[in-house]
MARKOL-68307 format. One line per field, with one value per residue: residue number from 0; residue in one letter; chain; x, y, z of N, C-alpha, C in turn. Coordinates in nm, 3 decimals, padded with zeros to 5 digits. Example, Ala and Ser with C-alpha at 12.3 -4.5 7.8 and 13.67 -1.06 7.14 Angstrom:
<rs>
k (0/1)
r (A/S)
c (A/A)
neast (01.319/01.285)
nnorth (-00.569/-00.225)
nup (00.780/00.708)
caeast (01.230/01.367)
canorth (-00.450/-00.106)
caup (00.780/00.714)
ceast (01.320/01.290)
cnorth (-00.330/00.003)
cup (00.780/00.787)
</rs>
This chain:
<rs>
k (0/1/2/3/4/5/6/7/8/9/10/11/12/13/14/15/16/17/18/19/20/21/22/23/24/25/26/27/28/29/30/31/32/33/34/35/36/37/38/39/40/41/42/43/44/45/46/47/48/49/50/51/52/53/54/55/56/57/58/59/60/61/62/63/64/65/66/67/68/69/70/71/72/73/74/75/76/77/78/79/80/81/82/83/84/85/86/87/88/89/90/91/92/93/94/95/96/97/98/99/100/101/102/103/104/105/106/107/108/109/110/111/112/113/114/115/116/117/118/119/120/121/122/123/124/125/126/127/128/129/130/131/132/133/134/135/136/137/138/139/140/141/142/143/144/145/146/147/148/149/150/151/152/153/154/155/156/157/158)
r (M/K/L/C/V/R/Q/K/T/F/T/W/G/D/K/F/T/V/F/D/E/Y/G/H/P/R/Y/Y/V/E/G/E/V/F/T/L/G/K/K/L/H/V/Y/D/A/D/G/N/E/V/A/F/I/E/R/K/L/F/T/W/M/P/R/Y/V/I/T/A/G/G/N/A/I/A/E/V/V/R/E/F/S/F/A/S/Q/K/Y/A/V/D/G/P/G/W/R/V/E/G/D/F/F/A/H/S/Y/T/I/T/E/N/G/R/L/V/A/T/I/E/K/E/W/F/T/W/G/D/V/Y/S/V/E/Y/G/D/G/R/E/E/V/I/V/L/A/V/V/L/S/I/D/A/A/M/A/E/S/Q/S/S/S)
c (A/A/A/A/A/A/A/A/A/A/A/A/A/A/A/A/A/A/A/A/A/A/A/A/A/A/A/A/A/A/A/A/A/A/A/A/A/A/A/A/A/A/A/A/A/A/A/A/A/A/A/A/A/A/A/A/A/A/A/A/A/A/A/A/A/A/A/A/A/A/A/A/A/A/A/A/A/A/A/A/A/A/A/A/A/A/A/A/A/A/A/A/A/A/A/A/A/A/A/A/A/A/A/A/A/A/A/A/A/A/A/A/A/A/A/A/A/A/A/A/A/A/A/A/A/A/A/A/A/A/A/A/A/A/A/A/A/A/A/A/A/A/A/A/A/A/A/A/A/A/A/A/A/A/A/A/A/A/A)
neast (01.997/01.942/02.007/01.917/02.010/01.977/02.007/02.004/01.870/01.998/02.189/02.458/02.759/02.812/02.575/02.398/02.162/02.176/01.955/01.826/01.656/01.416/01.363/01.504/01.756/02.084/02.345/02.537/02.642/02.893/03.033/03.342/03.383/03.522/03.768/04.045/03.965/03.727/03.602/03.470/03.306/03.193/02.962/02.847/02.526/02.566/02.744/03.011/03.300/03.309/03.410/03.623/03.638/03.836/03.923/04.183/04.423/04.543/04.541/04.498/04.262/03.962/04.020/03.950/04.021/03.945/03.926/03.937/03.941/04.189/04.331/04.390/04.140/04.027/04.039/03.887/03.880/03.844/03.830/03.997/03.812/03.668/03.415/03.236/03.176/03.371/03.460/03.717/03.763/04.011/04.163/03.928/03.897/03.691/03.463/03.296/03.020/02.791/02.515/02.610/02.527/02.255/02.246/02.242/02.378/02.608/02.801/03.056/03.238/03.463/03.258/03.058/02.774/02.791/02.663/02.375/02.287/02.047/01.889/01.622/01.349/01.169/01.176/01.235/01.535/01.829/01.787/01.905/01.888/02.044/02.127/02.257/02.435/02.596/02.637/02.883/03.019/02.900/02.975/03.192/03.070/02.882/03.063/03.191/02.976/02.925/03.167/03.163/02.937/03.036/03.240/03.087/02.936/03.139/03.232/03.005/02.985/03.210/03.167)
nnorth (00.298/00.392/00.364/00.425/00.307/00.401/00.309/00.425/00.300/00.265/00.482/00.700/00.615/00.610/00.754/00.855/00.888/00.868/00.798/00.893/00.722/00.853/00.942/01.163/01.325/01.216/01.150/01.188/01.009/00.980/00.846/00.813/00.848/00.674/00.579/00.383/00.113/00.116/00.416/00.606/00.889/01.013/01.232/01.458/01.594/01.864/01.888/01.834/01.636/01.325/01.074/00.872/00.620/00.373/00.135/-00.091/-00.159/-00.439/-00.656/-00.979/-01.064/-00.868/-00.540/-00.258/00.073/00.295/00.632/00.925/01.265/01.267/01.066/00.718/00.513/00.267/-00.061/-00.265/-00.601/-00.877/-01.204/-01.511/-01.799/-02.116/-02.206/-01.990/-01.636/-01.393/-01.098/-00.889/-00.606/-00.410/-00.196/-00.083/-00.343/-00.524/-00.792/-00.928/-01.105/-01.331/-01.369/-01.260/-01.246/-01.234/-00.999/-00.979/-00.945/-00.925/-00.704/-00.744/-00.703/-00.858/-01.035/-00.854/-00.702/-00.483/-00.378/-00.443/-00.549/-00.541/-00.623/-00.459/-00.594/-00.595/-00.329/-00.025/-00.010/-00.065/-00.108/-00.072/-00.154/-00.034/-00.104/00.013/00.052/00.248/00.585/00.704/00.537/00.551/00.661/00.498/00.245/00.283/00.327/00.078/-00.087/00.019/-00.045/-00.327/-00.366/-00.265/-00.452/-00.685/-00.616/-00.599/-00.868/-00.993/-00.882/-00.979/-01.246)
nup (02.474/02.134/01.785/01.444/01.147/00.827/00.513/00.185/-00.122/-00.454/-00.478/-00.564/-00.466/-00.110/00.095/00.356/00.630/00.985/01.238/01.564/01.835/01.838/01.590/01.503/01.307/01.363/01.285/00.984/00.705/00.469/00.182/00.005/-00.341/-00.618/-00.507/-00.390/-00.205/00.062/00.197/00.450/00.583/00.888/01.014/01.269/01.374/01.349/01.145/01.195/01.158/01.308/01.295/01.089/00.854/00.714/00.472/00.498/00.258/00.066/00.247/00.390/00.522/00.566/00.694/00.882/00.963/01.217/01.273/01.479/01.515/01.394/01.516/01.548/01.671/01.679/01.532/01.306/01.257/01.055/01.161/01.093/01.031/00.998/01.066/01.135/01.088/01.251/01.424/01.547/01.751/01.771/02.003/02.167/02.253/02.183/02.090/01.812/01.721/01.561/01.331/01.049/00.784/00.805/00.930/01.210/01.504/01.786/01.993/02.219/02.530/02.716/02.802/02.868/02.736/02.474/02.246/02.039/01.721/01.472/01.170/01.013/00.855/00.541/00.445/00.263/00.116/00.319/00.663/00.984/01.324/01.602/01.916/02.217/02.527/02.661/02.619/02.574/02.408/02.164/01.902/01.830/01.830/01.621/01.407/01.399/01.324/01.068/00.945/00.945/00.787/00.545/00.497/00.466/00.238/00.055/00.051/-00.049/-00.305/-00.425/-00.448)
caeast (01.995/01.920/02.026/01.858/02.092/01.889/02.082/01.917/01.906/02.020/02.261/02.593/02.842/02.735/02.531/02.275/02.144/02.154/01.859/01.815/01.536/01.297/01.351/01.579/01.887/02.193/02.471/02.534/02.753/02.924/03.144/03.419/03.364/03.643/03.887/04.084/03.920/03.611/03.630/03.345/03.314/03.076/02.946/02.737/02.414/02.615/02.835/03.148/03.341/03.334/03.484/03.660/03.658/03.910/03.962/04.325/04.442/04.643/04.538/04.435/04.125/03.924/04.060/03.905/04.075/03.853/03.998/03.860/04.033/04.322/04.392/04.328/04.075/03.988/04.060/03.794/03.953/03.772/03.916/03.987/03.737/03.596/03.278/03.152/03.249/03.392/03.542/03.776/03.777/04.130/04.147/03.843/03.900/03.559/03.440/03.171/02.979/02.650/02.483/02.634/02.450/02.121/02.266/02.198/02.498/02.632/02.935/03.078/03.369/03.481/03.128/02.962/02.709/02.813/02.559/02.303/02.255/01.944/01.836/01.477/01.310/01.056/01.190/01.295/01.674/01.871/01.765/01.961/01.861/02.164/02.099/02.379/02.408/02.673/02.645/03.023/03.069/02.809/03.042/03.271/02.974/02.833/03.171/03.210/02.864/02.948/03.282/03.118/02.849/03.121/03.307/02.986/02.904/03.257/03.235/02.892/03.011/03.320/03.126)
canorth (00.397/00.325/00.435/00.361/00.333/00.383/00.327/00.438/00.219/00.336/00.607/00.700/00.620/00.595/00.879/00.826/00.950/00.781/00.864/00.843/00.641/00.936/00.980/01.285/01.298/01.220/01.146/01.178/00.927/01.001/00.767/00.872/00.779/00.659/00.561/00.245/00.076/00.189/00.528/00.668/01.000/01.021/01.368/01.475/01.673/02.000/01.883/01.809/01.497/01.258/00.951/00.841/00.476/00.344/-00.006/-00.110/-00.235/-00.546/-00.744/-01.106/-01.053/-00.727/-00.459/-00.119/00.158/00.402/00.744/01.039/01.373/01.235/00.956/00.586/00.475/00.127/-00.131/-00.377/-00.705/-01.004/-01.314/-01.632/-01.905/-02.200/-02.229/-01.871/-01.510/-01.321/-00.979/-00.832/-00.461/-00.372/-00.062/-00.104/-00.483/-00.583/-00.908/-00.916/-01.238/-01.347/-01.405/-01.137/-01.247/-01.190/-00.871/-00.996/-00.978/-00.851/-00.657/-00.766/-00.675/-00.944/-01.086/-00.744/-00.664/-00.343/-00.338/-00.544/-00.498/-00.621/-00.566/-00.454/-00.651/-00.538/-00.184/00.023/00.010/-00.139/-00.038/-00.146/-00.104/-00.049/-00.072/00.015/00.099/00.362/00.691/00.738/00.446/00.560/00.682/00.379/00.139/00.314/00.306/-00.067/-00.138/00.061/-00.122/-00.464/-00.358/-00.249/-00.580/-00.777/-00.576/-00.637/-01.012/-01.032/-00.840/-01.059/-01.386)
caup (02.369/02.008/01.659/01.328/01.029/00.711/00.389/00.068/-00.237/-00.579/-00.463/-00.618/-00.346/00.014/00.156/00.427/00.761/01.101/01.324/01.701/01.857/01.824/01.450/01.474/01.247/01.462/01.210/00.839/00.658/00.328/00.131/-00.104/-00.468/-00.699/-00.425/-00.365/-00.071/00.115/00.288/00.497/00.679/00.975/01.065/01.363/01.322/01.322/01.031/01.237/01.139/01.436/01.269/00.952/00.842/00.592/00.449/00.472/00.134/00.058/00.365/00.358/00.574/00.573/00.809/00.872/01.067/01.256/01.335/01.528/01.545/01.341/01.593/01.534/01.797/01.672/01.406/01.293/01.185/01.040/01.202/01.013/01.095/00.903/01.111/01.130/01.082/01.376/01.411/01.667/01.744/01.846/02.060/02.285/02.294/02.166/02.003/01.739/01.678/01.527/01.195/00.974/00.660/00.844/00.997/01.348/01.578/01.909/02.026/02.363/02.588/02.834/02.844/02.884/02.611/02.437/02.151/01.962/01.588/01.405/01.047/01.005/00.727/00.467/00.438/00.139/00.152/00.437/00.789/01.097/01.457/01.682/02.056/02.296/02.661/02.708/02.520/02.546/02.305/02.051/01.774/01.797/01.795/01.488/01.312/01.387/01.244/00.930/00.895/00.919/00.672/00.428/00.475/00.414/00.101/-00.025/00.032/-00.135/-00.442/-00.481/-00.468)
ceast (01.992/01.946/01.959/01.939/02.005/01.968/01.985/01.964/01.924/02.083/02.401/02.688/02.753/02.702/02.398/02.277/02.123/02.066/01.868/01.683/01.406/01.277/01.423/01.714/01.998/02.329/02.441/02.659/02.770/03.046/03.215/03.400/03.498/03.770/03.921/04.047/03.808/03.659/03.499/03.375/03.184/03.073/02.833/02.632/02.456/02.714/02.982/03.184/03.376/03.408/03.513/03.695/03.726/03.950/04.111/04.339/04.548/04.654/04.461/04.289/04.090/03.965/04.016/03.960/03.976/03.935/03.898/03.959/04.175/04.392/04.317/04.270/04.034/04.025/03.972/03.860/03.866/03.870/03.893/03.916/03.664/03.447/03.188/03.239/03.255/03.480/03.597/03.784/03.893/04.117/04.061/03.842/03.767/03.564/03.305/03.137/02.830/02.633/02.493/02.554/02.305/02.125/02.207/02.320/02.513/02.779/02.950/03.220/03.381/03.347/03.021/02.905/02.729/02.701/02.498/02.261/02.157/01.902/01.684/01.438/01.190/01.057/01.252/01.439/01.708/01.853/01.815/01.924/01.985/02.131/02.227/02.348/02.472/02.687/02.787/03.077/02.992/02.880/03.123/03.179/02.922/02.940/03.201/03.100/02.883/03.064/03.240/03.024/02.930/03.193/03.210/02.949/03.018/03.259/03.121/02.917/03.122/03.281/03.019)
cnorth (00.323/00.419/00.355/00.403/00.300/00.416/00.329/00.341/00.311/00.473/00.591/00.719/00.600/00.733/00.850/00.891/00.843/00.860/00.811/00.770/00.720/00.986/01.109/01.249/01.317/01.226/01.140/01.103/00.951/00.919/00.842/00.784/00.778/00.655/00.413/00.211/00.168/00.297/00.596/00.778/01.002/01.160/01.371/01.567/01.817/02.004/01.864/01.662/01.436/01.127/00.939/00.693/00.449/00.198/-00.008/-00.198/-00.342/-00.627/-00.869/-01.108/-00.904/-00.661/-00.315/-00.041/00.272/00.510/00.851/01.147/01.346/01.121/00.826/00.545/00.329/00.071/-00.255/-00.480/-00.829/-01.116/-01.436/-01.740/-01.984/-02.207/-02.107/-01.748/-01.449/-01.202/-00.943/-00.682/-00.424/-00.226/-00.077/-00.249/-00.554/-00.706/-00.889/-01.053/-01.239/-01.391/-01.279/-01.131/-01.206/-01.054/-00.875/-01.038/-00.889/-00.810/-00.674/-00.726/-00.755/-00.992/-00.980/-00.707/-00.515/-00.295/-00.460/-00.479/-00.594/-00.550/-00.570/-00.498/-00.578/-00.386/-00.148/00.064/-00.073/-00.052/-00.127/-00.076/-00.136/-00.007/-00.086/00.078/00.230/00.465/00.732/00.655/00.459/00.571/00.559/00.263/00.161/00.286/00.157/-00.128/-00.103/-00.016/-00.264/-00.466/-00.345/-00.380/-00.683/-00.744/-00.614/-00.786/-01.060/-00.993/-00.922/-01.204/-01.401)
cup (02.236/01.891/01.548/01.206/00.908/00.585/00.272/-00.041/-00.358/-00.558/-00.521/-00.500/-00.224/00.067/00.223/00.565/00.866/01.198/01.467/01.716/01.843/01.681/01.412/01.410/01.350/01.394/01.061/00.796/00.509/00.291/00.020/-00.228/-00.542/-00.615/-00.419/-00.223/-00.025/00.211/00.321/00.598/00.757/01.037/01.166/01.302/01.289/01.205/01.068/01.216/01.275/01.418/01.119/00.949/00.709/00.586/00.421/00.348/00.153/00.188/00.329/00.402/00.583/00.705/00.783/00.991/01.091/01.326/01.378/01.567/01.499/01.412/01.570/01.669/01.798/01.535/01.407/01.203/01.177/01.070/01.114/01.092/00.987/00.938/01.096/01.119/01.220/01.346/01.548/01.646/01.835/01.887/02.184/02.332/02.285/02.077/01.938/01.683/01.648/01.384/01.109/00.845/00.687/00.914/01.138/01.429/01.702/01.919/02.177/02.401/02.718/02.889/02.864/02.748/02.586/02.346/02.084/01.831/01.521/01.278/01.054/00.865/00.669/00.470/00.305/00.171/00.274/00.561/00.901/01.226/01.541/01.824/02.136/02.431/02.698/02.598/02.485/02.431/02.173/01.917/01.734/01.759/01.654/01.383/01.292/01.300/01.097/00.867/00.858/00.798/00.543/00.394/00.417/00.269/00.008/-00.051/-00.056/-00.281/-00.507/-00.505/-00.572)
</rs>
């Protein structure tokens, strides 16, 4: 299964659509403006909130909490490493590794490939292709990708 995350350029706050592999709108993402820390709401095609992503403040390394239905379902934590960037996804027990600056990375669980994320080049705005196997994990995979994108944008703006 595949999702296409298409972020628009020159928007006030975050607001974009996530499409399925056939080009149909699957999710809508809206960020809160004028808040401390990044906050993103993920809605399904019917307008129901399926996930909320919030940057934890005052942490040494970036941490994003993902909630669904008011319950925390995952926490994306950037791990300290001199050699490369790595993320752990507490909750489902996933590892995220790859070239984050090129937006090319994988999500694994005990050696099992959960998802592959690749940036599509030469597009207007940022476009990410997210391929995953199990439809049950779709919302969490999308929320992890959005969390890592927010962490990368934060690190690029601070440097």
